[in-house]
C-alpha positions as CSV (number, residue, x, y, z in Angstrom):
1,X,199.2,201.1,72.2
2,X,201.6,203.9,72.5
3,X,205.0,203.6,74.2
4,X,204.8,204.2,77.9
5,X,201.0,203.7,78.1
6,X,199.8,201.1,80.7
7,X,197.3,198.5,79.6
8,X,195.0,198.3,82.7
9,X,193.2,195.2,81.4
10,X,196.4,193.3,81.0
11,X,197.7,194.4,84.4
12,X,194.9,192.6,86.2
13,X,192.9,195.7,87.1
14,X,190.1,195.1,84.7
15,X,189.1,197.1,81.7
16,X,187.7,200.6,81.6
17,X,184.3,199.2,80.6
18,X,184.1,197.2,83.8
19,X,184.5,200.3,85.9
20,X,181.6,202.0,84.0
21,X,179.3,199.1,84.8
22,X,180.0,199.4,88.6
23,X,179.8,203.2,88.9
24,X,176.6,205.1,88.9
25,X,176.5,208.8,88.0
26,X,176.2,211.3,90.8
27,X,173.1,213.4,90.8
28,X,174.4,216.9,91.5
29,X,171.0,218.2,92.7
30,X,170.9,215.6,95.5
31,X,174.4,215.9,96.8
32,X,176.5,218.6,98.4
33,X,175.9,222.1,97.1
34,X,175.0,225.1,99.1
35,X,173.2,223.2,101.8
36,X,176.3,221.2,102.7
37,X,178.5,224.4,102.6
38,X,176.1,226.3,104.9
39,X,175.9,223.3,107.3
40,X,179.7,222.9,107.5
41,X,180.3,226.6,107.9
42,X,177.7,226.8,110.7
43,X,179.1,223.8,112.4
44,X,182.6,225.2,112.4
45,X,181.4,228.6,113.7
46,X,179.5,226.9,116.6
47,X,182.4,224.6,117.4
48,X,184.9,227.5,117.6
49,X,182.5,229.4,119.8
50,X,182.2,226.5,122.2
51,X,186.0,225.9,122.2
52,X,186.8,229.4,123.1
53,X,184.0,229.7,125.7
54,X,185.3,226.5,127.4
55,X,188.8,228.1,127.4
56,X,187.5,231.2,129.1
57,X,185.5,229.2,131.6
58,X,188.5,227.0,132.2
59,X,190.6,230.0,133.3
60,X,187.8,231.1,135.6
61,X,187.5,227.6,137.1
62,X,191.2,227.3,137.6
63,X,191.5,230.7,139.4
64,X,188.3,230.5,141.5
65,X,187.8,226.8,142.4
66,X,191.3,225.5,142.2
67,X,192.8,228.8,143.5
68,X,195.6,229.0,141.0
69,X,197.1,232.3,140.0
70,X,196.2,233.8,136.7
71,X,199.6,233.1,135.1
72,X,199.5,229.4,136.0
73,X,195.9,229.0,134.9
74,X,196.5,230.7,131.5
75,X,199.6,228.6,131.0
76,X,197.5,225.4,131.6
77,X,194.8,226.6,129.2
78,X,197.5,227.3,126.6
79,X,198.7,223.7,127.1
80,X,195.1,222.5,126.7
81,X,195.0,224.4,123.4
82,X,198.1,222.7,122.2
83,X,197.0,219.2,123.2
84,X,193.7,219.6,121.5
85,X,195.3,220.8,118.3
86,X,198.0,218.1,118.3
87,X,195.4,215.4,118.9
88,X,193.5,216.5,115.8
89,X,196.8,216.2,113.8
90,X,197.6,212.8,115.2
91,X,194.0,211.6,114.5
92,X,194.3,212.9,110.9
93,X,197.6,211.1,110.4
94,X,196.3,207.8,111.8
95,X,193.2,208.1,109.6
96,X,195.1,208.9,106.4
97,X,198.0,206.5,106.9
98,X,196.6,203.4,108.7
99,X,193.0,203.0,109.6
100,X,190.9,205.1,107.2
101,X,188.3,207.6,108.1
102,X,185.5,205.3,109.2
103,X,187.6,203.0,111.4
104,X,189.3,206.0,113.0
105,X,185.9,207.6,113.9
106,X,184.5,204.2,115.2
107,X,187.6,203.7,117.4
108,X,187.5,207.2,118.8
109,X,183.8,207.3,119.7
110,X,184.2,205.1,122.8
111,X,187.0,207.3,124.1
112,X,185.0,210.5,123.4
113,X,181.9,209.1,125.2
114,X,184.0,207.9,128.1
115,X,185.5,211.4,128.6
116,X,182.1,213.0,128.2
117,X,180.3,210.8,130.7
118,X,183.1,210.8,133.2
119,X,183.1,214.6,133.3
120,X,179.4,214.6,134.2
121,X,180.1,213.1,137.6
122,X,179.8,215.6,140.4
123,X,183.0,215.9,142.5
């Protein structure tokens, strides 16, 4: 072994041959590719359209139903933009640093559904 090289088998991590036995080769034709890219791009486009249409409707709702002036309603919508963007960053940090992707999604689904169903109630 050369100087500075790490012997993985001696370190308790198993040998390289053990890893080959566990892993199966990925079939490129069955995963990802253009279908996944098109789906993700379409999803992002639709999500952005919904986000900005909610923002426009939120300004209308704040000015007509709640009788706020346009400056106050646009300021509140700007705060809403900021909170939604910061929540994404906080969720990404928690997922990467502590919980992992799957646990983060599973823990956020009940919060998401609670907010969705509570907003369906008629005032």
